[in-house]
C-alpha positions as CSV (number, residue, x, y, z in Angstrom):
1,M,63.4,103.0,115.8
2,G,64.3,106.5,116.9
3,P,63.4,109.6,115.0
4,K,65.1,110.1,111.7
5,I,67.6,112.9,111.8
6,I,68.8,115.0,108.9
7,L,72.3,116.2,109.0
8,L,72.9,119.0,106.6
9,S,75.7,121.5,106.3
10,F,75.7,124.3,103.8
11,I,78.4,126.5,102.3
12,I,78.3,129.6,100.2
13,F,78.4,128.6,96.6
14,L,78.2,130.2,93.1
15,F,75.0,129.6,91.1
16,A,76.4,130.6,87.7
17,N,77.0,127.0,86.6
18,M,73.6,125.7,87.7
19,S,71.8,123.6,85.0
20,M,68.3,124.4,86.3
21,A,67.9,128.0,87.5
22,G,65.1,127.5,90.1
23,S,67.0,125.3,92.5
24,F,70.4,124.0,93.3
25,W,69.2,120.5,93.7
26,P,65.6,120.3,92.2
27,V,65.5,116.6,91.1
28,F,67.0,113.2,91.9
29,Q,70.8,113.3,91.3
30,R,70.5,117.1,90.8
31,D,69.9,117.5,87.0
32,F,67.8,115.9,84.3
33,H,70.9,114.0,83.1
34,H,71.1,112.5,86.7
35,T,74.8,113.2,86.9
36,G,74.8,113.8,90.7
37,F,77.5,116.5,90.1
38,A,77.5,119.6,92.2
39,P,79.9,122.4,91.1
40,V,80.8,123.5,94.6
41,T,83.9,123.6,96.7
42,T,83.5,121.7,100.0
43,A,85.2,122.5,103.2
44,E,88.4,120.7,104.1
45,S,87.1,120.1,107.6
46,P,83.3,119.7,107.4
47,E,81.4,120.7,110.6
48,L,77.8,120.1,111.7
49,L,75.8,123.3,111.5
50,W,72.4,121.9,112.7
51,Q,70.2,118.9,113.0
52,Q,66.5,118.5,113.3
53,P,64.0,115.5,113.6
54,M,62.3,114.8,110.3
55,V,58.7,115.9,110.1
56,N,57.8,112.6,108.4
57,D,57.4,110.0,111.1
58,A,56.7,107.1,108.8
59,G,58.2,105.9,105.5
60,D,61.3,107.2,103.7
61,S,61.8,110.8,102.8
62,H,63.4,112.6,99.9
63,L,65.0,116.1,99.8
64,V,65.0,118.8,97.2
65,L,66.6,122.3,97.7
66,S,65.0,125.6,96.8
67,D,67.0,128.5,95.4
68,D,66.9,130.3,98.7
69,G,68.5,127.4,100.5
70,S,65.4,126.1,102.1
71,I,64.9,122.3,102.1
72,W,61.7,120.4,101.1
73,T,61.3,117.0,102.6
74,V,58.6,114.7,101.2
75,G,57.4,111.4,102.6
76,F,53.8,110.7,103.6
77,M,53.7,114.4,104.3
78,A,55.7,117.4,102.9
79,G,57.7,119.7,105.1
80,K,60.0,122.6,104.7
81,Y,63.0,123.8,106.6
82,S,64.8,127.1,106.4
83,P,68.5,127.3,105.6
84,N,69.1,127.6,109.4
85,G,67.2,124.4,110.1
86,D,63.9,126.0,111.3
87,H,60.8,124.0,110.4
88,T,58.7,126.5,108.5
89,L,55.9,124.6,106.8
90,L,54.1,121.3,107.0
91,V,51.7,120.1,104.2
92,N,49.2,117.4,105.1
93,L,46.9,116.7,102.2
94,T,43.9,115.7,104.3
95,M,44.1,118.3,107.0
96,D,45.7,121.4,105.4
97,V,44.9,121.1,101.7
98,G,41.3,119.9,102.2
99,I,41.3,116.8,100.0
100,Q,41.6,113.1,101.0
101,G,45.0,111.9,100.0
102,Q,48.6,111.4,100.9
103,F,52.0,111.7,99.2
104,S,53.8,108.5,98.1
105,I,57.5,108.5,97.3
106,I,58.1,104.8,97.2
107,G,60.7,104.3,94.5
108,G,60.5,107.9,93.4
109,S,61.5,111.4,94.3
110,P,59.9,114.9,94.2
111,V,61.0,117.6,91.8
112,L,61.1,121.4,92.2
113,L,60.1,123.8,89.5
114,S,61.9,127.1,88.9
115,D,59.1,129.1,90.5
116,G,59.4,127.1,93.7
117,T,56.5,124.7,93.1
118,L,57.0,121.3,94.5
119,I,55.8,118.3,92.3
120,A,55.2,115.0,94.1
121,T,53.3,111.8,93.3
122,G,50.5,110.6,95.6
123,N,47.1,109.1,96.1
124,A,43.8,111.0,96.3
125,G,40.4,109.8,97.2
126,Q,39.0,106.6,98.7
127,R,39.4,103.1,97.5
128,P,38.3,101.5,95.2
129,D,38.1,104.8,93.3
130,A,41.5,106.2,94.5
131,A,43.4,108.1,91.9
132,Q,47.2,108.3,91.5
133,V,48.0,111.9,90.8
134,L,50.7,114.5,90.6
135,F,50.4,117.1,93.4
136,A,51.7,120.7,92.7
137,I,52.4,122.4,96.0
138,G,53.3,126.1,96.0
139,P,56.1,127.6,98.0
140,D,53.5,128.7,100.6
141,G,52.1,125.2,101.0
142,D,48.9,125.7,99.0
143,L,47.7,123.1,96.5
144,D,48.1,124.7,93.0
145,W,46.9,121.8,90.9
146,T,46.6,118.0,90.6
147,F,47.0,115.8,87.5
148,E,45.5,112.3,87.4
149,L,47.9,109.5,86.2
150,S,45.8,106.4,86.8
151,R,42.9,104.9,88.7
152,N,44.6,101.8,90.0
153,P,44.7,101.9,93.8
154,S,47.4,99.3,93.9
155,A,49.9,101.5,92.0
156,I,52.1,102.8,94.8
157,R,55.3,103.7,92.9
158,G,55.7,106.9,91.0
159,F,58.8,108.1,89.2
160,I,59.1,111.7,88.1
161,T,61.7,114.0,86.7
162,L,62.0,117.3,84.7
163,G,63.2,118.0,81.2
164,P,65.2,120.9,79.9
165,D,62.1,122.9,79.3
166,E,60.7,121.9,82.8
167,S,58.2,119.5,81.3
168,I,57.3,116.8,83.8
169,Y,58.0,113.2,83.0
170,A,56.1,110.7,85.2
171,G,56.2,106.9,85.1
172,R,53.1,105.2,86.5
173,L,52.2,101.5,86.0
174,T,53.2,100.7,82.3
175,K,53.0,104.3,81.0
176,L,55.4,107.2,80.8
177,F,53.7,110.5,80.7
178,A,55.0,113.9,79.4
179,I,53.1,116.8,81.0
180,S,53.3,120.5,80.5
181,H,52.3,123.1,83.1
182,D,52.1,126.4,81.2
183,S,50.4,129.2,83.2
184,G,49.9,126.8,86.1
185,T,47.6,124.5,84.2
186,P,48.8,120.9,83.6
187,A,48.2,119.2,80.3
188,L,49.2,115.9,78.8
189,I,51.7,116.2,75.9
190,W,52.0,112.5,75.2
191,S,52.1,109.1,76.9
192,Y,54.0,105.9,76.0
193,D,52.9,102.4,77.0
194,C,55.8,99.9,77.2
195,D,53.6,97.0,78.4
196,A,55.7,96.6,81.6
197,N,55.7,98.6,84.8
198,V,58.0,101.6,84.7
199,T,60.6,100.9,87.4
200,S,63.1,103.8,87.3
201,I,63.2,107.5,87.4
202,P,63.5,108.7,83.8
203,G,66.5,110.5,82.5
204,V,66.1,113.2,79.9
205,A,68.7,114.2,77.3
206,S,69.2,117.7,76.1
207,D,67.2,117.0,72.9
208,G,64.2,115.7,74.9
209,T,64.9,112.0,74.4
210,V,63.7,110.1,77.5
211,Y,65.4,107.0,78.9
212,F,63.9,104.7,81.6
213,G,64.0,101.1,82.8
214,A,61.0,98.7,83.2
215,A,60.0,95.6,85.0
216,N,60.7,93.4,81.9
217,G,64.5,94.2,82.2
218,L,64.5,96.6,79.2
219,L,66.0,100.0,78.9
220,Y,63.8,102.3,76.7
221,S,64.6,105.3,74.6
222,V,61.5,107.4,73.7
223,S,61.7,110.4,71.5
224,S,60.6,113.9,72.5
225,E,57.4,113.3,70.5
226,G,56.6,110.1,72.5
227,S,57.5,107.4,70.0
228,L,59.9,104.5,70.7
229,N,63.4,104.9,69.4
230,W,64.7,101.6,70.7
231,S,64.7,99.2,73.7
232,F,67.7,97.3,75.0
233,A,68.2,94.3,77.3
234,P,71.5,94.8,79.3
235,T,71.6,91.0,79.9
236,S,70.5,88.2,77.6
237,D,69.8,85.5,80.1
238,I,68.3,86.8,83.4
239,R,66.4,90.1,82.9
240,P,65.5,91.5,86.3
241,E,63.7,94.8,86.4
242,I,65.8,97.9,86.0
243,N,65.5,100.1,89.1
244,S,68.4,102.4,88.8
245,A,67.9,105.8,87.1
246,P,69.8,106.2,83.8
247,T,72.7,108.7,83.8
248,I,73.3,110.6,80.6
249,G,76.8,111.6,79.6
């Protein structure tokens, strides 16, 4: 397979209607409601501005956009491109950050805080004591902090998103975690165990209610305090796991 290529074209756009001030596209489907809506006017005749080989030579990659137009790519490594397509930064956890670990975006996507900090899931340490953690990487590529989610080395999927107050919501194994990061220090707000693996990126309503799907085929609604509001089975007969992220109207 040849090198993966990213094809990106940018236009000048107005930031006044952005729902999250730190980035134009900081999370999966752009906002914590996962609407996928971008309030921009596209060119009638799009043209290719530049193309570059991806820095991640293995696995899939996800993109998030900084407020200055730079592009973070996260796969097994994290890289950064300037708005003009110049490769400006490469983060390798083992070599550059100084800890044994790697990013993992299988089933998930990174998020970008308003101060430019990248949050991605990954694995740190050696088996059988490997930990599944959140990595916080600053705009300059330095590791700001880590937050341990579990100690199960077989847990490869991690699903994260942001809430209206920039709290981080992370699904790992059977638990959904709500995490604050005031003053650059992560802290657990609450966790909810649904007794089935979390299988979708959570969606967060404006009042802090969190919605996510699980391997038991149920859609869950969890309050901003971490208690169950309700669960719902979209189908009554066959209940496959829910992989798609909820979109909140």
